[in-house]
Steps between C-alpha positions, in 0.01 A plus 500: 500500500676314774496620867771736586647423847538804736572548853268725703753791490546455137126527427471803712784659328332440160169640641678814616673535158157472327335753728799745426477439127116571490484774757817699441669397174198469270351858597843639485564395142146595393569851635837511303321400178242766543775757572691391192187516286441867605826586336366455146638289216536137616714392207802681632425484871759296681329548843182335357682211348687438831179528700322252261786259523498521885119444493547184287760370758274576798195339347708198400642459850152535654376213277804295590454551875127440488570170314752386753270581793208332337711177447685527834521210733580661831717288731532573866832346603376471869218273397731255304526147626794379288669278754825696492531499109599791297192630324370831352484775773740311743809669633822297450832547673789365287874453538719521190723190542792661314523835682313418815284812453153471660199663324128509552247526227117483471364333187251737343321571183678664201356846576606493856866388444762737649835344569607803725187428711576126515220409264560266209263418223353148500624464140866589581751210471580509868125489609440212244796316657356549850127412444415160664819482704527479878741658763821308485471422123751629250367704197711521190448812304628551140649857511672696219841402682413130524310288743472636848385290801296635786417320823147575627537608857150584594147524333246734651146605426469861619 
């Protein structure tokens, strides 16, 4: 499996989720299954079916998070030496050339992406257009409404 790029914050968030799944969710669903079993006939027990389904989801998510963490390549943006280029984990300030709106995004891994928090996935169209560019460059992004142009105002590693 390929390395999965994560920022330090993204890796910590996954570790916290894994801990919660193992320490809280898993014991809770095991107790729910035991409770549902105590009600007798399992063939007509909706509580049991729901608890088993929830257990399957939790176990699947635990495996998924463990896999991502075991293949993670954790990148500290403060240690990057990219000579001002847009790279994974960098924070980029952009100006939409059509509207003049200025936005700031950090390029992060897919699991970390949260547009409301200013974090865009490295695989998103805008991040792909930014990677490798410098402050002052123009990035053309193919958006659903057509091509949008953004001027890169600043690239930071924070």
